[in-house]
C-alpha positions as CSV (number, residue, x, y, z in Angstrom):
1,X,31.5,2.8,-7.3
2,X,27.8,1.0,-6.9
3,X,24.8,2.2,-7.6
4,X,22.2,3.1,-4.6
5,X,19.1,1.0,-5.0
6,X,16.3,3.7,-4.5
7,X,13.1,2.1,-3.3
8,X,9.8,3.4,-3.9
9,X,7.4,5.0,-1.2
10,X,3.8,6.0,-1.6
11,X,1.0,7.1,0.5
12,X,-2.3,5.2,0.3
13,X,-5.8,5.7,1.9
14,X,-7.1,2.8,1.7
15,X,-10.2,0.8,2.9
16,X,-9.2,-2.7,4.2
17,X,-11.7,-5.4,5.1
18,X,-10.0,-7.4,8.3
19,X,-11.3,-10.2,9.3
20,X,-12.4,-10.8,13.7
21,X,-10.5,-13.8,13.4
22,X,-7.7,-12.7,12.5
23,X,-4.5,-12.4,15.0
24,X,-3.3,-9.3,16.5
25,X,-5.3,-5.8,16.5
26,X,-7.0,-4.3,13.9
27,X,-3.6,-2.6,12.7
28,X,-1.7,-5.6,12.2
29,X,-5.1,-7.2,10.6
30,X,-4.9,-4.5,8.2
31,X,-1.1,-4.1,7.5
32,X,-1.0,-7.9,7.2
33,X,-4.1,-7.7,4.5
34,X,-1.7,-5.1,2.5
35,X,1.4,-6.9,2.9
36,X,0.0,-10.0,0.9
37,X,-0.2,-8.2,-2.2
38,X,3.7,-8.9,-4.1
39,X,5.3,-6.2,-4.6
40,X,4.2,-3.9,-1.3
41,X,5.0,-3.6,2.3
42,X,3.8,-1.5,4.9
43,X,6.3,1.3,6.1
44,X,3.5,3.0,8.3
45,X,-0.1,2.5,8.8
46,X,-2.6,4.4,10.9
47,X,-6.3,3.8,11.5
48,X,-8.7,6.9,10.4
49,X,-11.7,4.9,11.1
50,X,-13.4,2.0,11.2
51,X,-17.0,0.0,10.3
52,X,-17.2,-3.4,12.3
53,X,-19.6,-6.0,10.7
54,X,-20.8,-9.2,11.0
55,X,-18.0,-11.4,9.6
56,X,-15.3,-8.8,9.2
57,X,-14.5,-5.2,10.0
58,X,-13.8,-2.2,7.6
59,X,-10.9,-0.5,8.5
60,X,-10.4,3.1,6.8
61,X,-6.0,3.3,6.7
62,X,-3.3,6.1,5.7
63,X,-0.5,3.2,4.9
64,X,2.9,4.5,3.5
65,X,4.0,2.1,1.5
66,X,7.7,0.4,0.1
67,X,7.2,-0.6,-3.5
68,X,9.9,-3.5,-4.5
69,X,10.8,-4.5,-7.8
70,X,7.9,-6.8,-8.7
71,X,5.7,-4.2,-7.9
72,X,6.7,-2.5,-11.6
73,X,10.3,0.0,-10.9
74,X,10.1,3.7,-11.6
75,X,12.3,3.4,-14.4
76,X,11.3,6.0,-17.4
77,X,13.4,8.4,-17.2
78,X,10.7,11.1,-18.4
79,X,8.2,9.8,-15.9
80,X,9.3,13.2,-13.0
81,X,6.2,12.7,-10.9
82,X,6.5,8.7,-10.4
83,X,3.1,8.2,-12.1
84,X,4.0,5.0,-13.1
85,X,4.8,3.5,-9.2
86,X,1.5,4.9,-8.4
87,X,-0.2,3.9,-11.5
88,X,1.1,0.4,-10.4
89,X,0.4,0.4,-6.8
90,X,-3.0,1.3,-7.5
91,X,-4.1,-1.4,-10.1
92,X,-2.1,-4.2,-7.2
93,X,-4.1,-2.5,-4.2
94,X,-7.2,-2.9,-6.6
95,X,-6.4,-6.3,-7.3
96,X,-5.7,-6.9,-3.5
97,X,-8.3,-9.5,-1.7
98,X,-9.8,-7.3,0.8
99,X,-8.5,-4.1,-0.1
100,X,-9.6,-0.7,-2.0
101,X,-7.3,2.0,-2.7
102,X,-9.1,5.5,-2.5
103,X,-6.0,7.7,-2.8
104,X,-2.5,7.1,-3.6
105,X,0.4,9.6,-4.2
106,X,4.0,9.4,-4.3
107,X,6.1,10.2,-1.3
108,X,9.7,10.4,-2.4
109,X,10.9,12.5,-6.0
110,X,12.4,10.3,-7.8
111,X,16.3,10.5,-8.1
């Protein structure tokens, strides 16, 4: 019997700088900026606010992110609340260029 592969999801409130030269709309620009970060894929994103600037627009967004293995799988059986994944995603978002995490929390409980 094959084991199911579980991809954890987190919800993050982030501030993203979107270049005015970016293709598409602000949602597409924010999605692209977040997905440049290894191990994260945007499942859903909603714009919550914006501040225009000279070279970029600062977008406040709430995003549901799928976490790939390269972001650090949740392998600790004692980590019932998924803190390992949340901390790793928060660190990756903070290290991403033009992305500032404000809130990161687990969406689905580990199996």
